[in-house]
Structure formats: C-alpha cells, structure tokens
N, C-alpha and C positions, 0 to 999 in steps of 0.2 A: 311215723313209728306209733305214735299216740293214737292218730285215727286208725290206723289198721287193728290195734289191741284195745279199743275201746270198751269193747264187749267184755275183756278179761279183767276189768277194774284196774287197767294200767294207769298209774298216776298221770295228771294232766302237766303237772310241775313239780319241780324238785326245790325247795327253798335252800338257799346256799349263801354263803357269805365268802368272798372273796378277799384274800390278805396278799401284801406284798411284803416280803421279808428282806431286808437290805443289809448289807455289812459294810461298815466303813474301816478304813485304817488311816491314821494320821500319817502321811508321808511329807516331809520338809515343813512341818506345821499346819499342813492342809488337810482336812479330812476328804478322803477319796471313795468314792463308791467303787468295790471290787467284785462284789457278789449280789446276786440278787434272784429270788424266786417268786413266783406266784402260785399260791394254792387256793383250792377250793374246800371249805369244809361244809359236809352235810351233818347237819346235828340231829339231836335227839327228836325234833319236831319234823324232820323229813320223813316222808314216806319210805318204804322198802322198794327197791333194794339199795338205795343210796344212804340208808340211815345210819349215821355214826361212822361215815367214812370220810377219808381225807384224799384228796386227789392232787399229786404234784403236778400242774399244768406246765411250767414253764421255768427254766432254770438257765440261768446265764452267768458268766463271770468274766473279769478282765485280769491278765496276768502280770499286774503289777504289784501283786503282794509281796512284802519282804518280812523276813528271808524266803525266798523264792522255794526252798527247798520243804517248807511247812506249809505251802499253798492247799496241796490235796488235805493234807489232814485237817487243816482249818475249814475248808469247804464241807468236807466229811462231818464234822463235828457241827456245822451249822445245821445241817439237815438230820443230824441225829438228835440234837437237842429239840428241835421241833418235833419230832417224833416222839421222843420222851413227854413233850408238853401235851401234845394232843391226847396221848395215851392216858396220861394223868387226869384230864379233862372228861374221859369216857368214850372215846372213840375206840374202835376195835380194829380197823382195817386201813391200810395206806395203800394207794394204787400210783403207779408210775409209768409213763410210756418213754421208753428209752430211744428217742428218735432225734438225730442230730439235724441241724438247720439246713435246709437246702442252700445251694449256692447262691450268693447274692442276698439271703435273707438274715434278719437280725431277729433274735428271740426279744430280748429286752434292751441291750445296751447297743446304740447306735454307732456304726462304725468301728470295728474292732482293729486292734493293732495288727499290721500287715504279717509280722513275724509268729502270731498266735495261730497254731494250727486247728482246725475244727477236727473233732474226733470221730473216727469212723464208728459203725453201728457195733461192731464187737467191742470196741475200746470202751465205748460209753456203757454198754450193758456191764462189762467187767467192772467199770468205776461205781457203778449203782449196786452190784451184787456185793463186791468188796466192802462197800458202805454198810450194806444192811447185814452182811456177815458179822461185822464189828458190832452194830446195834444187837444183833442177838447174842453175842458173848457178853454183852452188858446187860440183857435181861431185858431190853426194852423190844424187841422184836422176837416172837415166839416161833414164827415159821415163815418159810420163804417159798412162793410158788408163781404160777401165773395165770393168766386169765383163761388160757385154753383147758389146762388141766383142770382148773377149780371149776368152771362152769359149762364148758362145751365139750368135753372129752365123753362124758356120758349123756343121756338123753336129758336134756336141759329144756327149761321154760325161760321165755324171754323176759319174763317179770323178775327172775332171779338174776340176771345180768345187770351190773350196775350201769347206770348210764349218766356219764359226766360230761359237764358242757367242754366242748373243744376236743374231746376224746376220740380215738381211732372208731371206737365201737358203734356211736350213735351216727356219725357222718358215714361210714361205709354202710350201715344198715339202711339207711336212707337210699343209698343207691341200689344196693341190693333188691330192696322193695320195688324201685322203679323198674329195675329189670324184670322182675318176678311178674309185675302187672302186665308189662309190655308182651311177655311171654303167654300170660294168660289170654291177652286179647289177640294175639296173634293164632292161638289155639282154636279159639272161638270163631274166628274169620275163616280159618280152615276147615273147620267143621261145618258152617253154614254153606261153604261152596261145595264141598262133596256131598253126594248122596250115597248114604250108606245103610245097611240094614238095620233094623231096630235093635237088635241085639249087640252089633258093634257100636251102635250110637249110646247105648244105655252103659256099655262097659267104659266108652271113652268119657262120658260125663263124671265117671267117678274118680277121674285122673286130676292130677294137679302137677304143679313144678316140683321136680326133684332137686336134690342137693348138688347134682352133678352137671347142671346147666340143662338136662332134658325135660321134657314135659310131663314127665310120669312121677306119680308118687309111690314108692313101693313100701313105705312103711307109715308109721304114725308119727314119725319126728315132725316138727315145725320146719317147714321149707325153709324159712329166714336162718334159723339156727343151724341147719345142715350146711347150707350155703356158706354162712359166715364161719362155721368151724372148719371147712376145707380152706378157706381164705386166711384165717388166722394162723391154722396149725404150722404152717413152714415158718412163720415169725413170731411163734408164740413167746419165745424168750424176752422179745422186746415189751411185752405187757406183764410187768412184775407187779404182784400181789405180795403184801407184806403183813402178816397178823401182828397186831398190837397185843392183842389178849388171847389166852388161851381159847381154842376152837370151842371148847365145851362151853364156856362163857358166852362166844358169839351166838352159838347155836340157841342158847337161852335167851339171849337178848331178841334175837329174830322171832322167837316164839312170844316175847314180851313177858315173859315170866318173871323178870325181875325189875320192871318198871315201875317204881312205887308211887309216880305220879298218877292218880286216877283222873278220871274225866270230870270230877267235881272238886278237886283239891289239888293243891300244888305244895310242896313241902321243899324248903329251902335250908340247908345247913352250912354254916359258916364253920368250917374246921378250923380256921386260923383264931378266933375269939371264942369259940365254944357255944355262940349264941345261936339258938334255933328260931326260926321265924315261920309260922305257918300262916299261910294266906288261903282261907276257905271261901269258896264261892258260895253265893247265897242260895238256898234250895227253897225258900219259902217258909221253913220252919226252924226256929231257933234251936230247938231240943235236939234237932236232927245234927245241926251244926256243932253243937256243944259234943255230941257222942262222937261225931266223926273227927273233932279235932282232938278229943282225948283218946281216940284209936291211933291216931297219928303218932301222938305224944309216945304212946305204948310201943308203937312199931319203932320209932327212933331209939328207944331204951333197950329194946330187943337186939336190935342192930348194933347198939355199943356192946352189949354183952357178946355178940357172935364175933365181933372183932376181936374182943380179948382171948376168946376161944380159939380163933384163927391163928392168931401168934402162937397159941401154945402148940397148935398142930400144923406148924408151917411145914415141918419136914415131910410129914403125911400128904399134905396138899400138894406140894412142888413134885412129888413122887407120882401122884394120881394124875394131876394135870398134864405133865410131861408125856405119859403114856397116852392120855386121852387126846392130846393134842397132835400125836402123831398119826391119827387117822382120821378119815373122812366121813361124816354121817350125812348119808342121802336123804333120810326122812326122819321123823319125830320117833318112829318105833326102833330104827337103829340106835338112835341116841340113847332113847329110856332103856334098851337093853343092854347097851354098854356101861350106862349108870349104874344099873343093877348088878352088873358084874362084879363091882367093887362092894362085897357084902359087908365087909367090916369097916370100910372108909368112906362108902359113898354118901352115907348120911352126913358126915362131917364136911364132905366136899360139896354136896348139893346145898347144904344148909348156909356154909360160908359164902359160896358163890351167889345163892340166891340174895342173901342179906347184905354181903358187900356191893353188889350190883345196885342197890338203892342210893349209894354215893355217887353213880354214875348217871342219875337220871338227868341231870342238867349237865349239857355240854357248853353253855355259853362262857365267852370268856372274860374272865373277872378283871383282866387288866384292861387300862384304858386304851380304846382304839383311836388312832389319830386318823381322821377323815380327810382327804385329799383327792381333789378333783383330778390332779395330774397323776397320781400313782393309783387311781381307781382300777384301772385295767392296763394290761401290759400293751395294748395298743395305743391308749390315750399317752401313756408315757412315751411311747416309740415316736408318736406324732409330733409331741412337744420337742423331743430332741431333734428330729428330723426338720421341723419348720424353722427352729432357732440354730440349726448347726451344731447342737451339742454333740460332741463327738467324743470317743475315748480311743482314737487311733496313736494318739501320743500322750504322754504322762501329763504335760501342761494343758493339753485339751480335757484330758479326763479330770484334772484339779478344777478347771473353770467349769466344767458340767456339773460336777458334784456339788460345788459351791451355789450355782443356778438352781439346782434341784432344791438343795436346802432352803433357798431364798424364797421359791414358789412354795415350798410348804408351809413356811412361816409366814407368807405374804399371800394367802389365797385369792386375794382381791386384784393382785396385780395382773393385768392380762398375760396370757400366755406367749402371743406373739408380739413384739415390740416392734414399733416403727420409727425411722429416723426422720428428723425434720429436714424437710428438702432445702430449706434456706441456711440452717446453720450446721446442719450434720449432727446434732446431738440425739441421743436416743430419748424419745417421750415417754417417761415412766411414771410421771404423776401429774395432776392438774388437768388441764383440758388439750385435746387434740382436734385440730382443724383439718378436717378432710375436703377434699375436691370432690364435687359432685360430678364435674366433667372428666377429670383425671383419677382413676382409682389409686395411682402410684404417688400421688402428689399429697404431702401433708405438712402442715405447720403447727410448731409449738405455740404455746399461750403467748410468750414474750414476742416471738417473730411475727405473730398474727398482729398483735396490736402495734407493732412498729411497722412492719412491712408487708402486709396484705395487700396494700393499693398498688404494690408492684406486680402483682400476680392477679390483675383483673379479669384476664383471659381464663385464669382457672375458676373463678367464683362462678356460682356461689359456693361457699364452705359450709359443711355441716359439723358443728361442734359435738365432740364425743367425750365424756368424762373418762380420765384414766386413773386407775389405781384405786384405793379407797382405805379405809381404815385397817390397818394391820393387826393381826391377832398375835403377833411376835412377842409382846409386851404382856400377854394374859399368863397369870399363873395357872396351875393345873386346876385348881377349885374354880376360877373364873371359866376355864373353858367347859369343866362339866356342866357348870351352870349354864352356860351358852347352849350346849347340846340338851340339855333338858328344856331350855326355852323353845329351840327350834323344833323338838318333838310337840310341845303344848301348840305352837303355831300351826304344825302340820294338821293336827286334829281340829283345830279351828278352822283353819282352811277348808277342810273336807267339809265340815258342818255347814260353814256359810255358803259354801258353795252349792249345798242342796237344799238349803233352809229356804222355805216360801212364807215364812210367817212374818209379816210386817211387825208384828209386836213380840218379837222372840225375847224371852226374858233375860237372854245374855246380853251384855252391854258390848262385850267383845263382839259378838256375832255382827252386830251393826256397823262397829268399825271396820271389820274385816270386808263387809261388803261394799261400804264406801271407798275402801282400798281397791277392790276389785273393779267398782265402776271407774275410779279414776284411771286405772290401767287401760280401760277398754275406750276410754274417751280421750285421753291426753294426747295433745297433738306433738308435745315435745319427745315424748318418748324416751328409752333408755338411750338410744343414740344421740339424743340433742342433750342428754346428762341431766334428766329429770330424777332427782334422788329417790322420789317416792316409787316412780316406775322400777327403778334399779332394785329396789327393794322388794317390790312384788316379784319381779322376775326371778330374784334369788329364791324366794319361796317356792315359786313354781318348779323351777329346775330341782329343788331337792325333792319335792313331792313326786315328780315324775319318775327320778331314779328309784323311788321307794313304791311305787304304785304298781299293783298287779290286777286293777279291773279292767275288764274289756270296755265297759262303757262308763268311764269315769266322768263325773260331772264337774270337775275341776277345769277352769278355763286352761286352754293350750297344753293340756296333758298329751293328747294325743299328738300333738305337733311336736313336742319335745320327745316323745319316746320314737317317733320316726327317726329323729336326730341320732338317738342312742341305738337304734337299730342299724344306723349307716355304719357306725364304728363296730357293731357286731358283724356286720356283713364283712368289713375289712379283716376282722379277726377270721371269719369262715374262709376267706379266700386263702389265708395262710394255712388254715388247718387242712384245706382241701389239696394244697400244693404238698403239705407233709405227707397225706395219706398217696397220694398218686406216686410221689417219689419212693416210698416205701413198698406199694405194690409192684411197681416197676423193678425195684431192687431185688424182690424175691421170686419174681416171675421169670426171671432170665433163664 
C-alpha cells in the first residue's frame, strides 16, 4: 500500500503506542483476570489520517465475574471509561472492528470455559453499539457511524482512510492491490498477443482495472477505493467509527488550525498545578527566543480568557456544536460556509474551539506506564499462556493464571517458560540450570548437578544457564521512574557508542559502553553460560531493538532481534488473515 501510493506522499509509518487494559476482581481472596483489551493510540505526532485516533484492536473476557448479572454493565464501563480518558487527552475518534473469533482461536485469554458462548456477528455488533449509545448519552461520544459511510460512500482518497495495525482495511487492501496488479499484467499479456488496429490499441491503453473486477476504468475514482468499497459495503456495520469530539473540532484539527505547537517551540501546560513550562528550541538568536517565549505566554493568557468566555457561553456552544456535528463536511469550503452560516454565534464557537484546542496539543499519557514484555502484544501474552498451560477453562486455573501473570509483571527477569529438574522434579526458577547438550529435554538444578551429575555421564557435557535475576517487585514508584530514566539514557549512550569512531571521545561513558560491546562480541561464556555482563548487554540490545525504527541501524544485533519481533508480528498477521477470510466468507454466501 505504501509503495503503491508513495507518489501521493502517503506516510511510510504511523507511530503508535500499544496498551493492554486489564480488569481484575478479587474472588475468594485471589485477584482474577476477567477482562482485557489491547488498544492502539495514534497521538498528535502521528501523520494523517491516523492522527489523534484510537483503535480497539482486541477485546476478550471470562464469565467468572460476580455477581454475574452486572458483568455486561462493568465491561461496558471499562470501555466507556477508556474512551472518556482518551477524549480528555485530545483524541477525537475511536475505531472498532466487531469481529468474533474464529472457531479454535483465542484473542487474549487461552482456553475459555466450555460453557462460555462465543457471540455471533450481530450479537457482538449490538454489544458495541449499545455501549457507544450509552457513552453518547453521557456526552463522551458525539456521533456513531461506520467506515463505509464515512470514507467510502462518496468519492474517497486512500490517504483519508485510517490505516490501523491489524485492522481489516490494510490487510484486505494489500490483497486487492495484488489482484489488481495481476489483472493489469494479464491485460498487458493479452494485448501483446493480439494484433489490433492503432485506434483500438490506443483506446485500450487508456483503460485500467475497474471496481467490479473488470479491466476497464469507467470513471476517475481510485480502483482500490472502488473495489474496497464494494467489499466493505455488505459488512459496513462491523466497522464502527465513534467520534469523541464534535465534527467541527475534528475538521479543524485535521487542517492543523488549532495545533499550538509550532515547529520551533513546544508548550506544556500542567492543569493540575497551574504551572506553565515553555521549552523553546534554539534558533541561534537569543532575542528571537525571548520574543517567541513572550508570544507563547501571551497565547496562554489569551486561552485562559477564552475558557472563561466559553463557560459563560456554554449553552450557545452546545446548541451550535450539535447542529454542526450532525452534518458531514467534504472539504474546507463546505466547512467554512457552514461556520459562517451561524452569523451571531460563529465567532464565539470558532474562537472557543480554536483556543480550547490548544490544550489538546499533547496526547501523551501523564500516568505511569508499566512496561511488561509479557503483555507487550496480544500474541506475546497468548504465547506465554499457551507455553506454560496458563488456562481459563476453570475458575481454579483462572486464579493460578492470574497469579502467574502478576508474578511475571513484578518479576520481569524470571524466564517465561520454566523447566523441571530431571532428577528431583522441582521447577528451576532461580540460581543456575544445567542443560544437557546431547538431550535438549534433560535439565538439572544447581543442587542436583553438584550432588548427582556424575550419574548422568551419558548426558554430558552440560551447559550452565543463569535463571532469574534481581526482581523489581520491591522497587517504589519513584525508583521505577528513575530506572526508566536510566534506561533511556543508556539507550542514547548505546546509539552513540555504536556509531562513534573517535578514539578520544570526550565522553567517559562512551568508552565504557564500547568496552561492554567489545566484551559481548568476544565473550566465550555468553548469556547461556551465565555471564552477568553479557546478560546486561543483551537486555539493553533488546530494549533498543523494540524502540528502533532505523533501517540501517549501527547497533549490534539490532537487525537480528528485529527479525525475532517480526516473527511474532507474522503470527499476529496470520490470525488477522483468518479473521478477514472468515468475515469475507460469511458475507459472500
């Protein structure tokens, strides 16, 4: 898709933050996971058309909630509360794909209870719509529509259709583009075989693939949009679009009329303490900086006055916004015409919206984010559960799975998959594990190796592996934040040291990092043998690879680790493909 539309300045990537939201309930004195969802947040720094949008990627639940009659109510409130949260942070649209799992597939939780039914398409859509209707009555959602009505019903441009990771649109669009290319190649082959007159050949050369599967383009519409429109139209109700802000505000945001952060400055406003922090990038002239900073302070004071005025005119604003929100604006001229129609109130509305929007410049989450490798993606958590048989088919197993999930969150250094000692049968969770190089399924714990390894001479030699490590469970919140800051500094240092060729680099830490990297390249013990230095380096390299977006990165092992992460993405892509195939089959009967 990116390659096909590279000439139209289609973005090459969409920066996104993935989050896992989980609900626990205390049952019989044990915290049990009952509800979870994975969401993608495309913030203010993401290019259009994904800017300031959230996509609810996967949602899953277990029916052990007590009392059972409040289960739907609580699960609805979880999603409504999340929508209210992102709306407050400046996101303007939420997208959902109502698609039940295929038979035999699990979205988040491994092995559901046998008596828990999987909802059908219509039932699941009703569940989402009733949830959004309730959010609309509470003022969180302003309008509910669908992908086809919003982007594909009229003449549309591909650059206006949101492109979310794992969504139906990008995956199916790739398949459609592949089919279109095959049709074009077949058409060219047919032309080369036939001998036709010059006039016919000239007429045929101007033809292209059409939306109905033929090889003729009868109008100026994009072939991909036409084809996708016909595919999505029968199933359009499954692709839900919920506006969190008035459409007038959304249109202004897309035109970048209310973004107060310029290319040369950033403005951060702390509403809780009332403090204002201005960070101005250097332009080379201190006088310009002073003038720019003063202009920012003036803008902040003006916006505060504007908010007071907004509160006084709230009734007028609500009336005008509701009328403006009920219509769709195809272009800027229609929007301006509609704004000017409100002669007496348009100045109030436009001023309030323009100034009030300055508070939505930053969509970053101010709450502490708990980083966890095990919950990083849906596929990683599902793999963890499948590999360790963490199941939810019974309440007692759900309790054990929940406890182990919390254990892995608070003890990230503990290995995902534990092995049992082949001599005493105990799980090896700490210390050293001695693995047979002749038999991959034979392991000895540290005590058994010291006392009984001579009994297993046929399994020798053994390779020692360090198991577990320092836990973060005892760290306070301040210590965790300090640890996160330290990790980011190490990431910057790692990037610098990997590309630095100055033997006399003034940074003393640069030389230390270079020595660590040299050790990692030449060490014979390595992580598998229990080398603590190698283990530390490997952890830094893994963190870097998750964050790195460079194609030709100079950091060692970056490409290798990215390939491992791509393997997980490939697993996810296979699940998404099954969802699309099942949905296409259901609506093409």
